[in-house]
C-alpha positions in Angstrom: 58.3 18.4 -9.9 55.2 19.1 -7.8 55.0 22.1 -5.5 53.1 23.2 -2.2 49.7 24.6 -2.2 50.1 28.3 -2.9 48.1 31.1 -1.0 45.4 30.9 -3.5 44.6 27.3 -2.3 45.7 25.6 -5.4 48.7 23.3 -6.1 51.0 23.8 -8.9 53.3 21.5 -10.9 54.9 21.1 -13.7 53.0 19.7 -16.6 55.3 16.4 -16.9 54.5 15.3 -13.4 50.6 15.4 -14.1 50.9 13.9 -17.6 50.9 16.5 -20.0 54.4 17.9 -22.6 55.1 21.1 -21.8 55.4 21.2 -25.5 51.7 20.5 -25.9 50.7 23.8 -23.8 53.3 25.8 -26.0 51.7 24.3 -29.2 48.5 25.6 -27.6 50.0 29.3 -27.4 51.8 29.4 -30.7 48.3 27.8 -32.1 46.1 30.9 -30.3 48.9 33.5 -31.8 48.9 31.6 -35.2 45.2 32.3 -35.4 45.2 35.9 -34.1 42.8 34.8 -31.2 42.2 37.5 -29.0 42.8 35.6 -25.3 43.1 37.7 -21.8 43.8 34.7 -19.5 44.4 31.3 -19.4 44.7 29.0 -16.5 44.8 24.9 -16.8 44.5 22.5 -14.1 45.4 18.7 -14.6 44.9 16.3 -11.8 44.0 18.9 -9.2 47.3 21.0 -10.0 47.5 24.6 -12.0 50.3 23.6 -15.0 49.9 26.6 -16.7 48.5 29.9 -16.1 49.1 33.6 -17.8 47.3 36.6 -18.6 47.7 38.3 -22.1 49.2 41.9 -20.5 47.6 44.5 -20.1 45.4 41.9 -19.1 45.6 40.8 -15.4 44.4 37.0 -14.3 43.4 38.6 -11.1 41.0 41.4 -12.5 37.3 40.1 -12.5 36.2 39.5 -16.3 32.9 39.4 -17.5 31.7 36.2 -18.2 28.7 36.8 -20.5 26.6 33.6 -20.9 29.2 30.9 -19.0 26.8 32.9 -16.0 24.2 31.0 -16.6 26.2 27.6 -15.7 26.2 29.8 -12.3 22.4 30.3 -12.5 22.0 26.2 -13.3 24.2 25.6 -10.1 22.2 28.3 -8.2 18.8 26.2 -8.9 20.1 23.0 -8.3 21.5 24.1 -4.6 17.5 25.2 -3.9 16.3 21.9 -5.5 18.8 19.9 -3.1 17.2 22.2 -0.3 13.6 21.8 -1.6 13.1 25.0 -2.0 12.1 24.1 -5.4 11.6 21.0 -7.9 12.3 20.8 -11.5 9.2 20.0 -12.7 7.4 22.9 -10.9 5.6 25.2 -13.3 7.0 28.2 -14.2 3.6 30.1 -13.3 3.5 28.9 -10.0 6.3 30.9 -8.5 4.5 34.3 -10.5 0.7 34.3 -9.5 0.6 38.0 -9.8 1.5 38.4 -13.1 -0.9 35.3 -14.4 -3.9 36.5 -16.6 -6.1 33.8 -18.6 -4.0 34.3 -21.5 -0.6 33.7 -19.6 -2.1 30.9 -18.1 -3.1 29.1 -21.3 0.3 29.8 -22.9 2.2 28.5 -19.9 0.4 25.7 -18.6 3.1 23.5 -20.1 6.5 25.0 -19.1 8.5 23.4 -16.4 12.2 24.9 -14.5 13.4 21.8 -16.1 12.6 23.3 -19.5 14.3 26.4 -18.5 17.3 25.2 -17.6 17.5 22.7 -21.2 16.7 25.5 -23.1 13.6 23.4 -24.5 10.5 26.2 -23.5 9.2 25.7 -26.7 9.9 29.2 -27.9 10.8 29.9 -31.3 12.4 33.4 -30.7 15.1 34.0 -27.8 13.1 36.0 -25.5 15.5 38.4 -24.0 15.3 41.2 -26.5 11.4 41.6 -26.3 12.1 41.5 -22.1 15.1 44.3 -22.8 12.1 46.2 -24.7 9.5 46.1 -22.1 8.6 49.5 -21.3 7.7 49.1 -17.4 10.8 47.0 -16.8 8.6 44.0 -16.0 10.8 41.5 -17.6 8.8 38.3 -16.1 5.6 39.5 -17.5 7.4 40.0 -21.1 8.2 36.7 -20.9 5.4 34.9 -20.1 3.1 37.1 -22.5 6.1 35.9 -25.2 4.3 32.9 -27.0 5.3 29.5 -26.6 4.8 28.4 -30.2 6.6 24.2 -29.9 5.5 21.8 -27.0 7.6 22.3 -24.2 10.6 19.8 -23.8 10.4 19.0 -27.9 12.8 21.9 -29.2 15.9 23.3 -28.6 16.5 26.8 -28.8 18.8 29.1 -27.2 17.0 31.1 -25.2 18.7 33.7 -22.4 15.3 35.1 -21.6 15.0 31.3 -19.8 18.1 31.9 -17.6 16.7 35.3 -16.4 13.7 33.5 -15.5 15.5 30.9 -13.2 17.2 33.6 -11.5 13.5 35.5 -10.8 12.1 32.0 -9.7 15.4 31.7 -7.9 14.5 35.0 -5.8 10.5 33.9 -5.5 11.3 30.5 -4.2 14.2 31.7 -1.5 13.7 35.5 -0.7 17.7 36.0 -2.0 19.1 37.4 -5.1 21.2 35.2 -7.1 24.3 35.9 -5.7 23.4 36.1 -2.3 22.3 32.7 -2.5 25.4 31.3 -4.3 27.6 33.2 -1.7 27.2 30.6 1.3 26.9 28.1 -0.2 29.1 27.7 -3.5 31.2 31.0 -4.0 32.2 31.1 -0.7 33.3 27.5 -0.1 35.5 27.3 -3.3 37.3 30.7 -2.2 35.6 33.2 -5.0 35.4 36.7 -4.1 34.4 39.8 -5.2 32.0 38.7 -7.8 29.0 41.2 -9.4 26.5 41.1 -11.6 23.8 43.1 -13.8 20.6 43.3 -12.9 17.2 43.8 -14.8 15.4 47.2 -14.0 13.6 45.9 -10.9 16.9 44.5 -9.6 16.6 40.8 -10.3 20.2 39.5 -11.0 20.2 38.7 -14.5 21.0 35.2 -15.2 21.8 34.4 -18.1 25.0 36.9 -18.3 26.7 39.9 -16.4 28.7 37.9 -14.0 32.7 39.0 -13.4 35.2 36.2 -12.1 38.4 36.0 -12.7 40.3 33.2 -14.9 41.0 31.1 -11.4 37.6 31.3 -10.2 36.6 29.7 -13.5 38.7 27.0 -12.8 37.7 26.3 -9.4 33.9 26.1 -10.6 35.0 23.9 -13.5 37.2 21.4 -10.8 34.2 21.3 -8.2 32.0 20.1 -11.2 34.8 17.5 -12.4 35.4 16.4 -8.6 31.5 15.9 -8.8 30.1 18.0 -6.4 33.2 17.7 -3.7 35.6 20.5 -2.9 38.0 19.9 -0.3 36.5 17.4 1.7 33.1 19.2 1.5 30.1 17.9 -0.5 28.8 21.0 -2.1 26.8 19.7 -4.9 24.8 16.2 -5.5 26.4 13.6 -7.5 23.0 12.8 -9.2 22.8 17.1 -10.4 26.2 17.4 -11.5 25.7 14.1 -13.5 22.2 15.7 -14.8 23.3 19.5 -15.4 26.6 18.5 -17.5 24.6 15.2 -19.6 22.4 15.8 -22.8 19.0 16.9 -21.9 18.1 18.6 -25.3 19.2 17.9 -28.8 20.8 20.8 -30.3 22.0 19.7 -34.1 24.3 16.9 -35.7 27.1 18.5 -36.6 30.1 16.4 -35.7 32.4 19.0 -36.2 31.1 21.7 -33.9 31.0 21.8 -30.1 27.7 23.6 -30.5 26.2 20.5 -31.9 26.6 18.0 -29.4 24.0 18.1 -26.7 23.1 20.9 -24.2 22.6 19.9 -20.6 21.5 22.5 -17.7 22.8 25.6 -18.8 26.0 24.0 -19.9 26.8 22.6 -23.2 28.1 19.1 -24.3 31.5 19.1 -26.5 33.4 16.7 -28.4 35.9 14.5 -27.1 33.6 13.5 -24.2 33.8 17.0 -22.2 31.6 19.4 -21.1 31.8 23.3 -20.9 30.1 26.6 -19.8 31.0 29.3 -22.1 30.2 32.8 -22.7 30.3 35.0 -26.0 33.7 35.6 -27.1 35.6 33.3 -25.4 34.9 32.9 -21.9 35.2 29.5 -21.6 34.9 26.5 -18.6 36.0 23.7 -20.3 35.9 20.3 -17.9 37.5 16.8 -19.6 36.6 14.4 -17.3 38.8 11.4 -18.6 41.8 13.2 -18.2 40.7 15.0 -15.3 41.5 18.2 -16.7 40.0 21.7 -17.0 40.9 24.6 -18.9 39.7 28.1 -17.8 39.9 31.0 -20.8 38.8 34.7 -20.9 39.1 36.1 -24.1 38.1 38.8 -27.2 37.5 36.9 -30.2 34.4 36.1 -32.6 35.8 32.6 -33.5 35.2 30.8 -30.5 35.3 27.3 -32.1 38.8 28.5 -33.5 39.4 28.5 -29.3 38.1 24.8 -29.3 40.1 23.8 -31.9 43.2 24.4 -30.6 42.4 22.8 -27.0 41.2 19.8 -28.9 44.3 19.3 -31.5 47.2 20.9 -29.3 46.5 20.1 -25.9 44.2 17.0 -25.5 46.6 14.8 -27.4 49.7 16.2 -24.9 47.5 14.9 -22.3 48.8 11.1 -20.9 47.1 8.6 -18.3 50.6 9.0 -16.1 53.3 11.2 -15.3 55.9 11.8 -18.7 59.6 12.3 -18.3 61.0 15.8 -17.4 61.8 18.3 -19.6 63.9 21.0 -17.8 64.5 22.3 -21.3 60.8 22.7 -22.4 59.5 23.6 -19.0 62.0 26.9 -18.8 60.7 27.9 -22.1 57.0 27.3 -21.2 57.4 29.0 -17.9 59.3 32.0 -19.7 56.7 32.2 -22.6 53.4 32.8 -19.9 55.5 34.8 -17.9 55.7 37.1 -21.0 52.5 37.1 -22.5 51.2 40.2 -24.1 49.8 42.5 -26.3 52.0 45.2 -27.5 51.5 48.8 -27.2 52.0 50.7 -30.1 54.4 53.6 -30.4 54.8 56.2 -33.6 56.7 55.5 -36.5 56.0 58.4 -37.5 56.4 61.9 -36.2 52.9 63.7 -35.8 52.1 67.3 -35.8 50.5 66.8 -32.4 51.7 70.4 -30.8 49.4 71.9 -33.5 46.2 70.2 -32.4 47.3 70.3 -29.0 45.0 72.0 -26.4 42.3 72.7 -29.3 38.5 72.0 -27.9 36.2 70.1 -30.5 32.9 70.4 -30.6 30.7 67.1 -31.1 27.6 66.7 -32.9 24.8 64.9 -31.0 25.9 60.7 -30.4 24.6 57.9 -28.3 27.9 58.2 -26.2 26.5 61.8 -25.0 30.4 63.1 -25.6 29.9 67.1 -26.0 33.6 68.0 -26.4 37.2 66.1 -27.3 40.5 67.7 -26.8 44.1 66.2 -26.9 47.0 67.2 -25.8 50.4 65.5 -26.9 53.6 65.1 -25.4 57.1 62.9 -26.1 55.8 60.2 -24.0 52.1 59.7 -25.0 48.9 61.8 -25.0 45.7 62.6 -22.8 42.5 62.9 -24.3 40.1 64.6 -22.1 36.1 63.9 -23.1 33.6 66.6 -22.2 29.8 65.5 -21.1 26.9 67.4 -20.3 27.7 66.6 -16.5 31.6 67.1 -16.6 34.5 65.6 -17.9 36.8 63.0 -17.8 40.1 62.3 -18.7 42.5 59.7 -20.4 46.4 59.1 -20.4 47.4 57.3 -23.7 50.8 55.9 -23.6 53.4 55.5 -26.3 54.8 52.2 -26.2 53.6 51.3 -23.3 49.6 50.8 -22.1 48.5 53.4 -19.6 45.5 52.4 -17.5 42.7 54.4 -16.3 38.9 54.3 -16.7 36.4 55.6 -18.8 32.9 56.6 -17.4 30.1 56.2 -20.2 26.5 56.0 -19.6 26.7 55.3 -15.7 29.4 52.4 -16.0 32.8 52.6 -14.9 35.4 50.6 -17.5 38.7 50.2 -16.3 41.0 50.6 -19.6 44.6 50.6 -20.8 45.3 53.2 -24.1 48.2 53.4 -26.1 48.7 55.9 -29.1 50.7 56.2 -32.4 51.0 58.8 -35.1 50.2 56.8 -38.5 50.5 59.9 -40.2 51.7 63.5 -39.8 47.7 64.4 -39.0 46.5 60.9 -38.2 46.5 59.7 -34.5 45.8 56.1 -33.7 44.3 54.8 -29.9 43.8 51.2 -29.0 41.6 51.1 -26.1 41.3 47.9 -24.4 38.9 47.3 -21.8 40.2 45.2 -18.6 37.1 43.6 -17.7 35.4 43.1 -21.1 35.8 41.1 -24.3 35.7 43.9 -26.5 38.6 46.5 -27.3 38.7 49.4 -29.8 40.5 51.3 -32.0 40.0 55.1 -32.4 41.3 56.9 -35.8 41.3 60.5 -35.2 42.2 62.5 -38.4 43.1 66.2 -37.9 42.2 68.2 -41.4 42.4 72.0 -40.0 40.0 72.9 -37.2 38.3 69.8 -37.8 38.6 66.1 -36.3 37.0 63.0 -37.5 37.1 59.7 -35.1 36.0 56.8 -36.7 36.2 53.3 -34.5 37.0 49.9 -35.2 35.9 46.9 -32.6 37.1 43.5 -32.5 34.0 42.0 -31.7 30.4 42.7 -33.5 28.3 43.0 -30.7 28.6 44.0 -26.6 26.2 41.5 -24.8 24.6 43.0 -21.7 25.9 46.4 -21.9 24.4 49.6 -23.9 24.8 50.2 -27.5 26.0 54.2 -26.0 29.4 52.2 -25.9 29.6 51.6 -29.6 31.1 55.0 -30.6 29.5 56.1 -34.2 32.1 58.0 -36.5 32.5 61.2 -34.7 32.7 64.6 -36.8 34.1 67.8 -34.5 35.1 71.1 -35.2 36.9 73.5 -33.6 35.6 76.9 -32.8 
C-alpha cells in the first residue's frame, strides 16, 4: 500500500507495491549481520518511494555523517553546474585558473592538463597528490599540486587522486568567486531539501572537495534520486541530461576484474558498478548506489573496511528481489521487516563481572606526552556506569559512560567536537572496557583500561585502519599513567 508524501518530501511505500519483496530486504539485513558489516544507516528508494529505512542505534538517520570520498561526487556536480552556466569549460587548462602560481617549470609540467582530466582521475600522476599537498609547509595546496610531476600523458592513465578533487574545488572558487558549498546551496542543496551541510577546508579556506562533507543518509538518497531522474527534481531541471550521462558513464578504464566494483570504469568522480549501476562512494562504506534499470537508489553510511562485501550484499540480496511490476502483498513479511528496521541497534555492553571500581574511583592518573594532548585521566564508577574525566593543558572534559545503555556526549580533541555514544563494562576485576561510537564518523573505538595498584594502562582498538581527513591525534596510542 502506497502512503502519502511525508513531511520530509519523500513518498513512502511498502516494498511489494514497488515490486520488491520484503524478504529480499530482510535478507540484506541478515547478510549484513552475518558478515559483521558495520552499517550505520540505510535508505532504499524504488520508483521514487522510500521502501526501507533505518539506523543502527546509537546512530541516527537524522544526524549528518562524514561522507569521506562520496564528497567527490558533489564536487563533480558543482563543476557540471558551473560549466552549464558558462563559468568554465571542461577543456580549460588547469593552470589558466592560477596564473599567480605559474612558473616556467609549472607551465611545462601542467601544459596538457585539463579540467576533464581532474574529473576522470586521469591527471597523469603516478601517486595520489593529497599527501604531498597536506605536507605543504605554507598550506598552499594548489602550488603543491601544480609542482607534483606529471609522468604520463593526461587522459591516458587512471589513478585515484584525491588532490585532483581538491583542485576542482579550487578551480570552482577561482571561476565563480564562491566556495564549493556556497555555490551548491542555491543550485543543488536547497532545491533537494538538503540542509546543514558542513565540510572540511584546506589551510587557506578552500573546501576540501575530495572529502570532508557531512550529510544524512536521506540527503545521500536525494542526490542519487536526482541523478536517477537524469537531473530533474520535482519537475524542475537541476542538471542537464547530458551532464548526468557524462558524469556517470565510463570516462576512464580502471581495471578488468569482473568480480570487483572498483574495476568497471570511472566517470566524473563517480564509479561504474557491475549490473549496470553506478555510484558515489566514500571510505568505509558511505554509498550512493544508483541502479537505473531498476529505478532504485540505495544510500548507506557505515564504518566497514569490507566495502566490496556491502556491495555484494546489494547485488546478491536486494537486486534479485526487484521485479518489474508490483508483487503480491505479504503482510506478515512487511510487519516483520518494519519491526526489524525499527529495532536496528548495536547492543550496549553491560558488565558480566563485578569490578573493583571503588578502589580506583576518583584517582587522578597523570599521562606521559601523547599526540592527543591528554594530561590526566580520572574515573568515577557508579552502579549505572561511569564518568571519565580527561585533562588537557587548557582544561578538562567529562564523558558519561553507560552500563547496558549508550550515553551520548561530545569529545573535543585537536579542535574537533566529536559527538559520541559510550558504554562500558568490567571484563575482569581490574580491567574496564569502554566502547566509543563516534556518531558522525565511520570509526568506533574500544578502550581497554587495565588498573594495577597506582598505575593505569589504556590501549585502543579501532574498527578501521585509517581516518581520512582527521588528525592522527585521534588515534590514541597506548597510554601509561600513574596516580601520584
